[in-house]
Structure formats: C-alpha cells, structure tokens
PABA-861784 format. One line per field, with one value per residue: residue number from 1; residue in three letters; chain; x, y, z of N, C-alpha, C in turn. Coordinates in pm, 1 decimal. Layout:
N
nr NUM, ...;
rest ALA, ...;
kette A, ...;
nu X, ...;
nv Y, ...;
nw Z, ...;
cau X, ...;
cav Y, ...;
caw Z, ...;
cu X, ...;
cv Y, ...;
cw Z, ...;
***
This chain:
157
nr 1, 2, 3, 4, 5, 6, 7, 8, 9, 10, 11, 12, 13, 14, 15, 16, 17, 18, 19, 20, 21, 22, 23, 24, 25, 26, 27, 28, 29, 30, 31, 32, 33, 34, 35, 36, 37, 38, 39, 40, 41, 42, 43, 44, 45, 46, 47, 48, 49, 50, 51, 52, 53, 54, 55, 56, 57, 58, 59, 60, 61, 62, 63, 64, 65, 66, 67, 68, 69, 70, 71, 72, 73, 74, 75, 76, 77, 78, 79, 80, 81, 82, 83, 84, 85, 86, 87, 88, 89, 90, 91, 92, 93, 94, 95, 96, 97, 98, 99, 100, 101, 102, 103, 104, 105, 106, 107, 108, 109, 110, 111, 112, 113, 114, 115, 116, 117, 118, 119, 120, 121, 122, 123, 124, 125, 126, 127, 128, 129, 130, 131, 132, 133, 134, 135, 136, 137, 138, 139, 140, 141, 142, 143, 144, 145, 146, 147, 148, 149, 150, 151, 152, 153, 154, 155, 156, 157;
rest MET, THR, GLU, HIS, SER, SER, ASP, VAL, SER, VAL, SER, GLY, PRO, GLN, PRO, THR, THR, TYR, ALA, ARG, GLY, VAL, ARG, THR, ALA, LEU, ARG, ASN, ASN, ALA, SER, ALA, TYR, GLY, PHE, SER, ILE, THR, ILE, THR, VAL, SER, TYR, GLY, LEU, LEU, SER, GLY, ALA, GLN, SER, ALA, VAL, SER, ALA, ALA, GLU, THR, ILE, ALA, PHE, GLY, ALA, GLY, ALA, ALA, VAL, ALA, PHE, VAL, LEU, VAL, GLY, ALA, VAL, PHE, VAL, ALA, ALA, THR, SER, ARG, GLY, SER, LEU, PRO, GLU, SER, ARG, GLN, ALA, LEU, THR, ILE, SER, GLY, GLY, VAL, ASP, MET, LEU, SER, VAL, GLY, ALA, ALA, ILE, ALA, ALA, ALA, PHE, ALA, LEU, SER, GLN, ILE, PRO, GLY, PHE, TRP, ALA, TRP, PRO, MET, ALA, GLY, ALA, GLY, ALA, VAL, ALA, CYS, TYR, LEU, LEU, VAL, SER, GLY, LEU, ASP, VAL, LEU, ILE, ALA, ARG, ALA, LEU, ALA, ARG, ARG, THR, SER, PHE, GLY, SER, ASP, GLN;
kette A, A, A, A, A, A, A, A, A, A, A, A, A, A, A, A, A, A, A, A, A, A, A, A, A, A, A, A, A, A, A, A, A, A, A, A, A, A, A, A, A, A, A, A, A, A, A, A, A, A, A, A, A, A, A, A, A, A, A, A, A, A, A, A, A, A, A, A, A, A, A, A, A, A, A, A, A, A, A, A, A, A, A, A, A, A, A, A, A, A, A, A, A, A, A, A, A, A, A, A, A, A, A, A, A, A, A, A, A, A, A, A, A, A, A, A, A, A, A, A, A, A, A, A, A, A, A, A, A, A, A, A, A, A, A, A, A, A, A, A, A, A, A, A, A, A, A, A, A, A, A, A, A, A, A, A, A;
nu 2289.3, 2058.8, 2014.6, 1744.9, 1624.1, 1664.0, 1687.5, 1894.2, 2206.7, 2403.3, 2631.9, 2551.0, 2378.5, 2340.1, 2523.7, 2374.6, 2116.7, 2095.2, 2124.5, 1892.4, 1709.5, 1753.8, 1680.1, 1408.1, 1323.3, 1370.9, 1194.8, 947.4, 930.2, 978.4, 781.5, 657.1, 876.3, 940.8, 707.8, 726.4, 952.5, 849.4, 640.4, 784.3, 969.4, 790.1, 654.7, 873.5, 934.4, 732.0, 760.0, 1018.6, 1069.1, 964.6, 1007.1, 875.7, 637.0, 292.9, 67.9, -178.0, -117.2, 44.2, -140.7, -327.2, -175.2, -133.7, -402.6, -486.3, -321.3, -415.7, -687.5, -659.6, -541.1, -746.8, -949.1, -833.5, -801.2, -1072.5, -1183.7, -1047.2, -1109.8, -1383.3, -1383.1, -1274.2, -1349.1, -1209.7, -945.3, -610.2, -334.5, -192.7, 145.3, 462.3, 755.0, 977.9, 877.3, 785.1, 1026.9, 1162.1, 979.3, 1016.0, 1254.6, 1178.8, 1005.5, 1110.3, 1032.1, 771.9, 819.9, 974.7, 792.9, 586.2, 714.4, 776.0, 516.0, 438.6, 620.6, 538.3, 278.7, 344.1, 401.2, 175.0, 31.4, -10.3, -229.6, -366.9, -182.5, -79.5, -275.5, -323.2, -70.9, -6.9, -218.0, -182.7, 75.2, 38.0, -171.8, -50.7, 170.9, 42.8, -98.8, 105.6, 246.5, 87.9, 149.0, 413.0, 392.9, 305.8, 528.9, 724.9, 627.2, 654.8, 933.8, 1010.8, 938.7, 1133.4, 1385.8, 1617.4, 1670.3, 1625.3, 1483.6, 1387.4, 1645.6;
nv -215.0, -440.2, -789.3, -847.6, -650.1, -691.4, -955.8, -988.5, -847.9, -572.4, -698.4, -955.7, -1267.1, -1321.1, -1528.8, -1598.3, -1563.9, -1768.4, -1987.5, -1955.7, -1998.6, -2270.6, -2378.8, -2310.5, -2463.1, -2719.9, -2722.7, -2692.4, -2922.4, -3151.6, -3331.8, -3431.7, -3553.5, -3747.5, -3899.1, -3990.7, -4153.9, -4346.4, -4467.7, -4565.3, -4747.3, -4919.8, -5032.9, -5156.4, -5350.5, -5533.0, -5605.7, -5693.9, -5964.8, -6098.7, -6204.0, -6083.9, -5830.9, -5797.4, -5596.9, -5568.0, -5607.3, -5384.8, -5178.3, -5240.0, -5190.0, -4910.7, -4826.6, -4910.0, -4745.8, -4491.4, -4503.6, -4532.2, -4284.7, -4104.9, -4196.2, -4162.7, -3886.8, -3805.8, -3897.5, -3737.7, -3480.9, -3482.7, -3517.8, -3288.1, -2947.5, -2732.6, -2609.7, -2704.6, -2696.9, -2386.5, -2324.2, -2234.1, -2113.9, -2231.5, -2465.3, -2597.8, -2640.6, -2811.7, -3020.7, -3131.3, -3274.4, -3453.9, -3604.3, -3843.7, -4037.3, -4097.7, -4205.7, -4433.0, -4580.6, -4625.8, -4775.1, -5001.0, -5093.5, -5148.7, -5351.0, -5552.9, -5599.3, -5684.2, -5943.6, -6088.3, -6351.2, -6379.5, -6198.2, -5998.1, -5879.4, -5664.1, -5436.6, -5405.0, -5349.2, -5110.6, -4945.0, -4966.7, -4858.7, -4591.2, -4502.6, -4539.2, -4367.2, -4113.2, -4098.8, -4118.1, -3894.4, -3690.3, -3709.3, -3633.5, -3357.9, -3275.5, -3349.1, -3186.7, -2931.1, -2939.2, -2965.9, -2727.0, -2540.3, -2581.8, -2537.4, -2342.8, -2416.3, -2393.6, -2160.8, -1822.3, -1615.0;
nw -1389.6, -1260.3, -1174.9, -1166.4, -1315.6, -1582.6, -1815.1, -1988.6, -2025.6, -2155.8, -2239.6, -2282.7, -2190.0, -1840.0, -1610.8, -1382.4, -1470.1, -1655.4, -1481.1, -1328.7, -1528.8, -1589.3, -1345.9, -1342.7, -1561.7, -1460.6, -1240.8, -1371.1, -1523.3, -1375.2, -1264.4, -1497.3, -1616.9, -1426.0, -1441.4, -1705.3, -1686.2, -1513.2, -1667.5, -1887.8, -1770.7, -1647.4, -1868.5, -1985.6, -1791.8, -1829.7, -2100.7, -2122.7, -2064.8, -2277.2, -2614.9, -2821.0, -2834.1, -2847.1, -3045.8, -2925.7, -2654.8, -2604.3, -2653.6, -2456.1, -2226.3, -2251.7, -2251.1, -1997.1, -1839.7, -1916.4, -1837.8, -1559.8, -1500.1, -1564.9, -1389.3, -1129.0, -1138.1, -1165.2, -923.1, -734.1, -820.1, -778.2, -503.0, -391.5, -345.4, -427.8, -644.1, -742.2, -507.1, -412.5, -456.5, -323.1, -491.1, -382.3, -254.8, -482.9, -616.6, -437.9, -438.9, -690.8, -657.1, -457.3, -596.0, -679.4, -502.9, -580.7, -833.0, -767.6, -605.9, -789.9, -988.2, -839.2, -790.1, -1053.7, -1113.7, -935.4, -1034.4, -1287.1, -1256.4, -1273.9, -1446.4, -1801.0, -2032.4, -1879.8, -1716.3, -1853.6, -1887.4, -1613.1, -1495.7, -1625.4, -1534.9, -1256.5, -1216.1, -1296.2, -1123.2, -871.8, -899.4, -919.6, -674.3, -479.4, -555.3, -456.3, -186.9, -206.8, -242.8, 10.0, 163.4, 43.2, 109.3, 389.7, 412.2, 289.9, 479.8, 665.3, 563.9, 366.0, 115.5, -228.9, -213.4, -301.5, -305.2;
cau 2170.8, 2049.1, 1968.4, 1599.6, 1572.0, 1674.6, 1742.0, 2011.6, 2279.3, 2463.6, 2733.7, 2492.4, 2308.4, 2411.1, 2525.8, 2265.0, 1994.0, 2098.0, 2098.9, 1751.0, 1637.3, 1762.6, 1598.8, 1269.0, 1298.7, 1362.7, 1071.0, 830.9, 931.1, 1013.2, 673.7, 641.2, 992.8, 921.9, 599.9, 781.4, 1038.6, 760.4, 572.2, 883.9, 1021.0, 679.0, 637.7, 991.1, 923.1, 642.0, 806.0, 1155.0, 1074.7, 911.1, 1084.5, 792.7, 518.5, 186.7, 2.3, -286.2, -57.2, 85.5, -262.6, -383.7, -93.0, -167.9, -541.1, -488.2, -259.1, -506.4, -805.5, -619.7, -518.8, -878.9, -1021.0, -774.3, -837.9, -1215.6, -1206.4, -997.2, -1187.5, -1511.5, -1361.5, -1230.7, -1425.2, -1115.8, -844.6, -483.1, -275.9, -92.7, 274.6, 572.2, 859.9, 1065.3, 811.9, 784.4, 1163.4, 1187.4, 888.9, 1079.3, 1350.7, 1106.7, 928.1, 1168.7, 952.6, 659.8, 874.9, 1012.0, 672.2, 512.5, 789.7, 755.2, 380.1, 440.1, 692.7, 450.5, 169.6, 398.3, 412.5, 47.1, 49.7, -101.8, -264.3, -415.5, -70.1, -56.3, -354.5, -310.4, 56.4, -20.4, -307.5, -122.0, 187.0, -15.7, -244.1, 47.9, 248.0, -38.9, -130.9, 226.5, 280.8, 16.1, 230.4, 533.4, 361.0, 306.3, 668.9, 793.7, 582.4, 716.7, 1076.1, 1025.0, 928.5, 1247.6, 1512.9, 1617.2, 1701.7, 1529.2, 1409.3, 1434.1, 1733.5;
cav -294.1, -553.0, -914.5, -847.7, -550.4, -737.2, -1090.8, -983.4, -722.2, -527.3, -795.5, -1087.1, -1327.8, -1336.2, -1668.6, -1622.4, -1576.2, -1905.1, -2078.5, -1942.8, -2063.6, -2415.8, -2407.9, -2303.8, -2580.6, -2835.9, -2713.4, -2709.2, -3050.7, -3264.0, -3431.0, -3496.5, -3639.2, -3863.5, -3979.3, -4056.2, -4262.9, -4448.7, -4541.1, -4636.4, -4862.2, -5013.9, -5104.7, -5242.7, -5464.9, -5630.5, -5652.5, -5745.6, -6111.1, -6154.4, -6171.5, -5997.1, -5778.7, -5779.2, -5466.7, -5571.7, -5587.9, -5244.7, -5098.4, -5268.0, -5116.9, -4769.3, -4806.2, -4921.5, -4624.3, -4378.9, -4519.7, -4501.2, -4140.2, -4040.8, -4234.4, -4093.0, -3746.3, -3789.8, -3915.4, -3624.2, -3363.1, -3495.9, -3513.7, -3156.1, -2839.8, -2632.2, -2656.5, -2751.0, -2614.0, -2288.3, -2359.8, -2140.1, -2164.0, -2318.7, -2596.3, -2661.6, -2686.0, -2929.2, -3126.1, -3197.8, -3371.8, -3555.3, -3681.5, -3976.9, -4131.7, -4139.0, -4292.9, -4560.8, -4653.7, -4668.1, -4883.8, -5119.4, -5142.7, -5207.5, -5478.2, -5650.7, -5632.7, -5752.6, -6085.3, -6152.9, -6423.5, -6358.1, -6069.5, -5899.4, -5805.8, -5540.8, -5322.3, -5389.2, -5281.9, -4971.4, -4875.8, -4963.0, -4764.5, -4455.4, -4471.2, -4528.2, -4244.2, -3996.9, -4097.4, -4086.0, -3755.4, -3606.1, -3708.7, -3555.5, -3216.5, -3255.3, -3357.1, -3066.7, -2817.6, -2951.1, -2935.2, -2584.7, -2464.1, -2610.7, -2515.6, -2233.2, -2473.9, -2367.0, -2036.2, -1704.3, -1541.7;
caw -1417.8, -1169.0, -1234.0, -1175.8, -1408.5, -1720.7, -1829.2, -2073.1, -2014.7, -2281.2, -2280.3, -2307.3, -2077.5, -1713.3, -1563.0, -1288.0, -1549.0, -1708.7, -1369.9, -1296.4, -1638.2, -1569.1, -1228.1, -1387.1, -1645.4, -1371.0, -1162.9, -1458.0, -1592.6, -1287.0, -1254.9, -1628.1, -1636.2, -1338.1, -1497.6, -1825.1, -1638.6, -1457.8, -1774.2, -1968.8, -1695.7, -1627.7, -1994.7, -2001.2, -1701.5, -1891.0, -2231.2, -2115.7, -2060.0, -2401.1, -2734.5, -2904.5, -2767.1, -2946.3, -3049.4, -2827.0, -2522.4, -2596.0, -2642.7, -2324.3, -2130.2, -2265.3, -2208.8, -1850.8, -1786.2, -1941.0, -1753.6, -1421.9, -1492.3, -1564.4, -1267.4, -1013.6, -1153.5, -1138.6, -779.8, -658.0, -858.5, -708.7, -358.4, -347.0, -407.3, -475.4, -738.5, -688.0, -402.9, -454.1, -398.6, -338.2, -581.4, -303.5, -240.2, -614.7, -644.7, -353.6, -484.4, -805.0, -604.5, -380.2, -693.8, -697.2, -423.2, -666.2, -937.7, -705.9, -564.5, -909.2, -1051.9, -754.7, -818.1, -1188.4, -1105.6, -870.0, -1125.7, -1405.3, -1222.7, -1307.0, -1572.6, -1912.2, -2091.7, -1784.2, -1656.5, -1930.5, -1840.3, -1467.8, -1465.6, -1669.5, -1441.8, -1122.8, -1214.9, -1303.3, -1000.0, -764.5, -922.0, -886.7, -531.9, -403.4, -587.5, -360.7, -65.0, -238.1, -219.5, 155.1, 208.1, -5.5, 191.9, 521.6, 396.7, 256.5, 604.8, 751.8, 495.6, 268.7, -15.7, -333.8, -193.2, -374.6, -213.7;
cu 2170.1, 1997.0, 1817.7, 1545.3, 1579.1, 1732.9, 1871.0, 2076.7, 2334.9, 2563.4, 2679.5, 2425.2, 2398.8, 2414.1, 2411.7, 2131.6, 1984.0, 2063.2, 1951.1, 1665.8, 1637.8, 1675.3, 1449.7, 1233.3, 1285.8, 1230.4, 949.7, 821.5, 952.6, 905.2, 653.6, 756.1, 980.3, 814.4, 648.2, 870.2, 952.0, 697.1, 670.8, 934.2, 910.9, 655.5, 754.7, 987.3, 836.2, 698.3, 943.5, 1166.1, 1028.0, 999.4, 1006.6, 668.9, 414.1, 131.1, -108.4, -231.9, -14.7, -35.7, -326.4, -306.3, -129.0, -308.4, -553.7, -431.0, -353.4, -630.1, -771.8, -600.6, -652.5, -953.5, -965.4, -810.0, -983.3, -1245.8, -1163.0, -1063.4, -1321.8, -1496.1, -1322.1, -1307.1, -1334.4, -1016.0, -718.4, -428.7, -183.7, 38.4, 375.5, 673.2, 951.8, 1004.0, 807.9, 922.3, 1195.2, 1102.2, 946.7, 1178.8, 1283.6, 1027.6, 984.0, 1096.6, 835.8, 707.0, 906.5, 891.7, 596.0, 583.2, 774.9, 616.2, 375.1, 512.0, 604.0, 338.9, 218.3, 412.4, 281.8, 65.4, -53.9, -128.2, -298.6, -304.3, -51.1, -143.4, -340.4, -181.7, 52.2, -104.4, -244.6, -7.4, 137.1, -85.3, -146.6, 128.1, 167.6, -67.7, -9.1, 272.1, 208.2, 89.8, 358.5, 511.2, 363.5, 448.4, 744.2, 754.2, 648.7, 865.6, 1099.0, 1016.8, 1053.2, 1384.2, 1502.1, 1647.9, 1588.9, 1451.8, 1466.7, 1517.0, 1798.2;
cv -415.0, -675.8, -913.4, -749.2, -594.1, -877.1, -1091.9, -847.8, -685.0, -630.8, -935.2, -1142.4, -1340.9, -1483.9, -1697.3, -1634.7, -1715.8, -2004.9, -2074.1, -2008.7, -2214.7, -2457.2, -2406.9, -2425.4, -2706.3, -2836.3, -2744.0, -2847.7, -3171.9, -3370.9, -3505.0, -3592.4, -3765.8, -3956.0, -4055.1, -4173.3, -4378.6, -4533.1, -4622.7, -4761.1, -4965.8, -5097.1, -5201.7, -5364.3, -5574.5, -5689.0, -5717.0, -5896.6, -6175.2, -6115.9, -6077.5, -5956.9, -5753.1, -5636.4, -5460.5, -5549.7, -5442.7, -5153.3, -5118.2, -5193.9, -4968.2, -4738.9, -4815.0, -4796.9, -4505.1, -4385.9, -4484.9, -4350.8, -4067.0, -4072.6, -4164.5, -3945.4, -3721.4, -3801.5, -3791.1, -3492.9, -3366.2, -3477.7, -3375.6, -3048.3, -2730.9, -2695.4, -2703.0, -2650.9, -2507.8, -2321.3, -2249.4, -2199.1, -2259.8, -2457.8, -2669.8, -2715.1, -2812.3, -3047.1, -3201.5, -3303.3, -3485.2, -3647.4, -3822.0, -4080.3, -4185.1, -4236.5, -4430.3, -4644.3, -4706.8, -4781.5, -5012.6, -5179.3, -5210.3, -5342.1, -5586.1, -5694.3, -5702.4, -5902.7, -6161.2, -6225.3, -6382.8, -6213.6, -5962.1, -5826.4, -5670.9, -5425.4, -5298.7, -5315.7, -5136.6, -4890.3, -4861.8, -4864.4, -4620.9, -4416.4, -4451.5, -4399.0, -4122.0, -3987.6, -4063.7, -3943.4, -3658.1, -3598.0, -3628.6, -3407.8, -3186.9, -3256.6, -3231.5, -2944.0, -2821.7, -2916.4, -2787.3, -2497.6, -2477.7, -2582.1, -2394.7, -2285.4, -2445.1, -2237.6, -1926.0, -1621.1, -1426.4;
cw -1324.6, -1241.4, -1255.9, -1278.6, -1553.5, -1723.0, -1909.2, -2056.2, -2151.7, -2332.5, -2304.8, -2184.0, -1955.4, -1673.7, -1464.8, -1361.1, -1607.4, -1598.4, -1330.4, -1404.9, -1624.4, -1450.7, -1263.9, -1471.8, -1560.0, -1295.7, -1250.1, -1520.9, -1502.6, -1282.8, -1386.7, -1654.9, -1550.2, -1389.8, -1621.2, -1787.6, -1589.8, -1567.4, -1857.1, -1897.9, -1675.0, -1752.8, -2016.2, -1911.8, -1762.0, -2019.1, -2227.2, -2120.7, -2189.4, -2518.3, -2825.8, -2825.9, -2873.8, -2940.2, -2944.5, -2685.4, -2503.0, -2577.9, -2505.1, -2215.2, -2132.0, -2217.4, -2057.0, -1785.3, -1800.4, -1851.6, -1608.9, -1403.4, -1481.2, -1434.1, -1143.5, -1019.5, -1117.9, -989.4, -702.5, -698.2, -785.0, -557.4, -306.7, -421.0, -464.1, -569.9, -668.9, -587.0, -463.1, -383.1, -420.0, -436.8, -508.7, -290.6, -373.1, -651.0, -565.7, -400.5, -602.7, -761.6, -530.3, -472.2, -713.9, -611.1, -504.5, -772.3, -880.0, -667.1, -685.8, -982.2, -970.7, -779.1, -954.9, -1187.7, -1043.9, -964.7, -1252.5, -1381.1, -1246.9, -1439.8, -1678.3, -1948.7, -1988.5, -1711.4, -1724.9, -1883.9, -1689.9, -1430.7, -1509.7, -1573.1, -1303.6, -1113.2, -1213.0, -1173.0, -883.7, -778.3, -878.5, -737.0, -446.3, -434.3, -496.1, -228.2, -86.2, -208.9, -69.5, 210.8, 166.7, 75.8, 329.1, 514.6, 367.8, 381.3, 690.5, 689.0, 403.6, 128.3, -112.3, -317.5, -281.6, -279.9, -284.6;
***
C-alpha cells in the first residue's frame, strides 16, 4: 500500500501522513494565526500603558479594525474583476512563512498609531494594523510565488 492510496495502513497512521497533516494545518492557518498575533499585540500596545481600559476604547479598537477590513476588501474587490489568485501548494506553504513580514509591518503601524494621544488612538491603531496587515499580505503572495519558482521547499515531492 502506498502513501497516496490510503491515509491509514493496517498498522495505523503513517508518520508521513501525520507530517502532511501538520503541513496542511500550517498552510491553512498561517494567515489567520498571523492576523491573530497582529490584533492581539496591537491591542496590547494600546492597553499596556493604562491601568484600566474602558469598554468604549475596546469597542473603538474593534470597530476600527472591522471597518478597515471591510474597506480594504471593498477597494480590492472593486479594483479587480477576478477572484483571488490560484496558488500552488508550494507557494501557499512558503507564503505562511513569509507572513511574518505582514505581522511585523502591522505591529509597527499599530505601535506608531498607539502614540496618538487620547481616544482616537484606539480606532486608528485597530484600523491601521488591519489595513497594513492586509496590504502587506498581498506582497507576501508575490514573494512566495517568486520563491516557489526558485526553490523546491514546500513542493510536493
């Protein structure tokens, strides 16, 4: 029995099947994980200096993040007549690793916006972190495609 003909042999799961499962989980969750890190750190940058964060500040942060997500999405849906790019598994695997550029850029944007004094830092940092993350993520795809053409890392072998 070959690895491709069945996920489970008579004796149980194959180590390569497990490794492929982890790889799939990484590929399918990398962007969401990076986005979660971005939002968590961005919120922490704003709340870290205060002893207590108000409900209004928390809501403003979330609302700013949500509005930025919708606006960036609307702009790019309106700007392109086609859907998302079809990607090879290799490019998707590499993209997960390159995603750290999006996280770093978004955290830097959130830090800069957290320096705004007063209430407006909350929605601005939320919006700035999200917009920056999404815009740099688009570059991540281009970088991953270029790397996929130059390496066998992450390819189906």
